[in-house]
C-alpha positions, 0 to 999 in steps of 0.5 A: 243061183243063176250063173252066166254060164248056166244061162249060156248052156240053157241057151245052148241046150234050147238051140240044140233042141231046136236044131233037132226038131227041125230034123225030126221025121213024122212019116205018118204026117208026110206024103213023101217019106223023104221029106222032113217035118219041120217043127211048127214053130220054125215053119211059122218063123221061116215060111215066108210065103206061108205055103206050108213048107220051106222053099230054098230061100226060106231054108237059107234063112233058117240055116243062116240063123242057125249058123249065127246062133251056133257061132255065137254059142262057140264064141261064148264057150271060147270065152269062158273056157279058152284060158290060153286064148288060142281060139280052141278048146284043148284037153285041160280046158275040155276037162274044166268044161265038162267039170263045169257041166257036171257041177251044173247037172248036180246043182240041178239034181239037188234043186229038183230033189229039194222041190220034190221034198218040199211038195211031198215031204209032209212029215218033213223027214227029208225023205219020201216014204210010201205014202208021199211017193203014192201021192208024187205018183199020182200027181197030188200036192201033198198026201193026206196026214196019217197016210 
């Protein structure tokens, strides 16, 4: 079951990943090691003059979008976890947020394990034996019966 929290957290993680990729350095691709390589998707979106790099105006547009996204994520976080409505997350609220994240991780892990069992557990014993693990490692759909 998808919850609004999971959707928001997934969006926040995607945004975080996008921000991180903006600052990913690939020295082998750069002539100047001080110059940072921009993720191709972000470059395509913000490189208005299409010169292959972001000038100050384009960087400002990207930064403004990132700031808006960050503000929206923080507003969503406050809406969910700021139970006393003081505009900040205190220790109790942070603990509740952490518990919610842990619950989401546990649920995701259980879902992934169930998918693996569904895909590779041919004898339906609820665990993967050596043949089933080998099939998983090889990327096969299901091991052959009798292996």
